[in-house]
C-alpha positions in Angstrom: 65.6 43.8 115.1 68.7 41.6 115.1 69.8 42.5 119.1 66.6 41.4 120.9 67.3 37.8 119.9 71.0 37.5 120.7 70.1 36.0 124.1 67.7 33.1 122.9 70.0 32.6 120.0 72.7 32.5 122.0 71.8 29.8 124.5 70.3 27.8 121.5 73.5 27.6 119.3 75.6 26.5 122.6 72.5 24.6 124.2 74.6 21.0 124.2 77.4 23.1 126.8 75.0 24.9 128.7 72.6 21.6 129.1 75.6 19.8 130.2 77.3 22.6 132.7 74.2 23.3 134.6 72.7 19.5 134.5 69.3 20.7 133.2 67.1 18.6 131.0 66.3 19.3 127.4 62.6 20.8 128.7 64.2 23.3 131.2 66.3 24.3 128.5 63.4 24.8 126.1 61.5 26.6 129.7 64.2 29.4 129.1 63.1 30.1 125.4 59.6 29.9 126.6 60.2 32.5 130.0 61.7 34.8 126.8 58.8 34.7 125.0 56.0 34.4 127.9 57.5 37.7 129.0 57.3 39.3 125.5 53.9 38.5 124.6 53.0 39.6 128.4 54.5 43.1 127.7 53.7 43.2 124.1 50.1 44.9 123.9 51.1 47.7 126.4 54.8 48.2 125.0 52.7 48.5 121.5 50.6 51.1 122.4 54.1 53.2 124.4 55.5 53.0 120.7 52.8 55.3 119.6 53.5 58.0 122.4 57.4 58.1 123.0 60.0 58.9 120.6 61.7 56.3 118.5 65.0 57.2 120.0 63.7 56.4 123.6 62.6 53.0 122.0 66.1 52.2 120.4 67.6 52.7 123.7 65.1 50.3 125.6 65.9 47.8 123.1 69.3 48.1 123.0 70.2 48.4 126.7 67.3 45.9 127.5 69.4 43.0 125.6 72.5 44.1 126.8 71.4 44.1 130.3 70.0 40.3 129.9 73.3 39.4 128.5 75.1 40.3 131.2 72.8 38.6 133.7 73.1 35.4 131.8 77.3 36.1 131.0 76.9 35.2 135.5 74.4 32.5 134.9 75.7 29.8 137.1 72.7 28.6 138.2 69.6 27.8 136.0 67.3 30.7 138.2 69.5 33.4 137.1 69.5 32.1 133.3 65.6 32.5 133.6 66.0 36.4 135.2 68.2 37.0 131.8 65.7 35.7 129.8 62.5 37.8 131.7 64.6 40.3 130.9 64.8 40.1 127.3 61.4 39.5 126.6 60.3 42.9 126.7 63.2 44.6 124.3 62.0 42.0 121.7 58.4 43.1 122.4 59.1 46.4 121.3 61.1 46.1 118.4 58.4 45.1 115.7 56.2 47.8 117.1 59.2 50.3 116.8 60.8 49.8 113.6 57.3 49.5 112.1 56.1 52.9 113.4 59.9 54.1 111.6 59.0 52.5 108.4 55.2 54.2 108.5 56.9 57.6 109.7 59.3 57.8 106.8 58.6 55.4 104.1 55.9 56.1 101.3 53.7 53.4 101.2 54.1 51.8 98.2 57.2 50.8 99.3 56.9 49.8 102.8 56.2 46.2 102.5 59.9 45.9 101.0 61.3 48.1 104.1 59.6 45.7 106.0 60.8 42.6 104.5 64.6 44.4 105.1 64.1 45.3 108.6 62.8 41.7 110.1 66.0 40.1 108.0 67.7 41.5 111.3 66.7 38.5 112.9 67.9 36.3 110.4 71.0 38.1 110.2 71.3 37.6 114.1 70.2 34.2 113.9 73.3 33.8 111.5 76.0 35.6 113.1 74.8 34.0 116.6 75.4 30.4 114.8 78.6 31.3 113.3 80.2 32.9 116.1 78.5 31.9 119.6 80.1 28.2 119.3 83.4 29.1 118.3 83.5 31.5 121.1 82.1 29.2 123.8 84.9 26.7 123.0 87.7 29.0 123.3 85.9 31.1 126.7 82.8 28.7 127.6 79.2 29.4 127.1 79.2 32.2 129.9 82.2 34.2 127.3 80.1 33.7 124.0 77.6 35.9 126.3 79.7 38.6 127.1 80.3 39.0 123.5 77.2 39.2 122.6 76.4 41.6 125.5 79.2 43.7 123.9 77.7 43.9 120.7 74.3 45.1 122.4 76.6 48.0 123.7 78.0 48.9 120.8 74.8 48.8 119.1 73.2 51.1 121.9 75.7 54.0 121.0 74.5 53.5 117.4 70.6 53.9 119.1 72.3 57.3 121.2 72.4 58.9 117.6 69.5 61.3 116.8 67.2 60.0 114.3 65.4 62.3 111.9 62.2 64.1 112.6 59.3 62.5 113.0 56.4 63.2 110.3 52.9 63.6 111.2 51.0 60.2 110.9 47.1 60.2 110.2 44.6 60.6 112.6 43.3 58.5 115.4 40.2 57.7 114.0 41.0 57.8 110.3 41.3 54.0 108.3 44.1 52.8 106.2 42.1 53.8 103.4 41.0 56.8 105.0 37.3 55.8 105.4 35.3 54.7 108.5 34.8 51.3 109.7 35.8 49.3 112.7 38.7 50.9 113.9 37.4 54.7 113.6 34.8 52.8 116.3 37.9 52.3 118.4 37.5 48.4 117.2 39.9 46.6 114.6 38.6 44.4 111.9 38.8 40.6 112.1 41.8 40.3 110.0 43.7 41.6 112.7 42.9 38.4 114.9 43.6 36.3 112.0 47.0 37.3 111.5 47.9 37.2 115.2 46.6 34.1 114.9 48.5 33.0 112.0 51.4 34.6 113.9 51.3 32.1 116.8 51.4 28.9 114.9 53.9 29.8 112.4 55.6 31.2 115.6 55.3 28.0 117.8 56.9 26.0 114.8 59.6 28.8 114.2 61.2 28.8 117.8 60.8 24.9 118.5 62.7 24.8 115.3 65.4 27.4 116.4 65.9 26.6 119.5 66.2 22.9 118.9 67.7 23.0 115.8 71.6 22.7 116.7 70.7 20.2 119.6 68.9 18.0 117.3 71.9 18.1 114.6 74.2 17.1 117.2 72.5 14.2 119.0 70.3 12.9 116.2 73.0 13.5 113.4 76.0 13.4 115.3 77.2 16.9 113.8 79.9 18.6 115.9 78.8 21.6 118.3 80.2 23.8 115.6 78.4 22.5 112.4 75.6 22.6 114.2 75.9 26.0 115.1 76.3 26.4 111.4 72.8 24.6 110.7 71.3 27.3 112.4 73.4 29.9 110.3 72.5 28.2 107.1 69.1 28.8 108.1 69.7 32.5 109.0 71.1 33.3 105.7 67.8 32.0 103.9 66.2 34.0 106.1 67.4 37.1 105.4 66.9 36.4 101.9 63.7 35.0 102.0 62.0 37.9 104.1 63.7 40.7 101.7 62.0 38.9 98.9 58.6 38.0 100.5 58.5 41.6 101.0 58.9 42.3 97.9 56.1 40.1 96.8 53.8 42.2 98.9 55.1 45.4 97.3 54.2 44.5 93.9 50.4 44.0 95.1 50.1 39.8 96.1 47.4 39.5 98.9 48.8 39.1 102.1 46.5 35.6 102.7 48.0 34.0 99.2 51.7 34.2 100.7 50.7 32.7 104.3 49.0 29.9 102.6 52.7 29.4 100.4 54.5 29.9 103.2 52.5 27.2 105.4 52.9 24.8 102.7 56.4 25.4 102.7 57.1 24.8 106.2 55.0 21.4 106.3 57.6 20.4 103.6 60.4 21.4 106.2 58.9 20.0 109.1 58.5 16.5 107.6 62.2 16.5 105.8 63.5 17.1 109.4 61.7 14.5 110.9 62.8 12.2 108.0 66.5 13.2 108.4 66.2 12.2 112.2 64.2 9.2 111.5 66.5 7.6 108.5 70.0 9.2 109.9 70.0 11.0 106.3 71.7 14.8 106.6 70.9 15.6 103.8 67.2 15.7 104.6 68.5 18.0 107.7 69.7 20.4 105.2 67.0 20.5 103.4 64.0 20.9 106.4 67.3 24.1 107.2 66.6 25.5 103.6 62.8 25.4 104.1 62.3 27.0 107.2 64.4 29.8 106.3 62.7 30.5 103.2 59.3 30.1 104.1 58.2 30.5 107.6 60.9 32.8 108.7 59.2 35.3 106.6 55.7 35.4 107.9 56.2 38.0 110.3 57.7 40.1 107.4 53.5 39.1 105.6 51.8 39.7 108.8 53.3 42.9 109.6 53.0 44.4 106.3 49.4 43.0 105.9 48.6 45.0 109.0 50.0 48.2 107.8 47.5 47.8 104.9 44.5 47.5 107.0 45.3 50.2 109.7 46.0 53.6 110.2 49.3 54.9 110.8 48.5 56.2 114.3 47.6 53.4 115.6 50.0 50.5 113.8 51.8 50.4 117.0 48.8 49.2 119.1 47.9 46.8 116.2 51.5 45.6 115.9 51.9 44.6 119.6 48.5 42.3 118.9 49.9 40.5 116.3 53.5 40.5 118.2 51.6 39.1 121.2 50.3 36.0 118.8 53.7 35.5 117.7 55.5 35.9 121.1 53.0 33.4 122.5 53.7 30.7 120.0 57.6 31.5 120.3 56.7 30.2 124.1 54.8 27.7 123.5 57.0 26.2 120.5 60.1 25.5 122.7 58.3 24.6 125.7 56.4 21.8 124.1 59.3 20.7 121.8 61.2 20.4 125.5 58.7 18.2 127.5 57.5 16.0 123.9 62.0 15.6 124.3 61.9 14.6 128.0 58.7 12.4 127.6 59.7 10.2 124.8 63.6 10.6 124.5 63.2 11.1 120.6 62.3 14.4 118.3 60.0 12.4 116.1 56.8 13.6 117.9 58.4 17.4 118.3 58.3 17.7 114.9 54.8 16.2 114.4 53.9 18.8 116.4 55.5 21.8 114.1 54.0 19.8 111.3 50.5 20.1 112.9 50.7 23.9 113.6 52.1 24.5 109.8 49.2 22.4 108.3 46.4 25.1 110.5 48.3 27.9 109.3 47.5 26.8 105.5 44.0 26.5 106.7 44.0 29.9 108.6 45.4 31.7 105.2 42.8 30.1 103.7 40.3 31.7 106.2 41.7 35.2 105.8 41.5 34.9 102.2 38.1 34.2 102.3 37.3 37.1 105.0 39.3 39.1 102.9 36.8 38.3 99.6 34.0 39.4 101.4 35.2 42.6 103.0 37.5 43.8 100.8 39.7 44.7 104.1 42.6 42.2 103.8 44.8 43.0 100.5 
């Protein structure tokens, strides 16, 4: 889960250097992240279905090798078009990461323990954010941002060596026509319950705010609060540290039986407060508010994928978890693609982060409303637990 995001986290952490070196606008920079996630969104459903058919070992190779290839291309990205190409290559490697790791958990973990393990594996994304935030800016100051990309490619190659190691034999999963509860229902007829699409909608809205923040947080800290480049990377790293812990804790809360919609509503409320703190930090020039926003960002919305993926595992049969994970991942990546693009365009149009943070906050407000709809649906149908 941590290797796939290395490219876009790396570009974000070194964004002032990338923008200055290539002479691109903030909107063009945001388009790089949009390209990563648009590519991931387009390929998510197909790759989710593929993950139900090919071995986990083959999928790990796709993830590590695809990311390594994207970073190598980016390392030679002396032109903006080359970076766009690298972004398009990185997308599918991220798209298959969720179905692959969810499938591995389905095969090797008992149902009561699955939400906790989902939290652990999802924390890999924030582990990557921490690593990149702390290492890439320092590497870029020594060897340029392209040198930092070379470092990332080397990390991916090392992890590819691990991916080539054999995994334990995979256990049988329930037949295609059975449901998570062992009874009939929409899935038995080849359809998925409406809750899957509600989870996907939440993932889209949360993803919009998540990546608008992740991609532009270092630039915001440097330009609006006069942070040095390394400290701007540290801000992203702090978010990653909090995100690692929060994803594990949210997963454990799911494992104790707390309903997914309840946790998603709490996350949306906390994320909304965090977005308002970032808005106030820029308006008032108060660094403490930025750090408060960073912590809230890491503690809340960065855990949304844990709850949505664990919620999906409670709703559908193991034999189709890859396909369903692909649907939710499509929503998430569509949000990931829209967030940086919208933030970049708003920056270019207004020369201020104000409107961008308001957009992020509005998305989180809709997350709260959607979580309440999901809870109401679960109360009526008994499907969402």
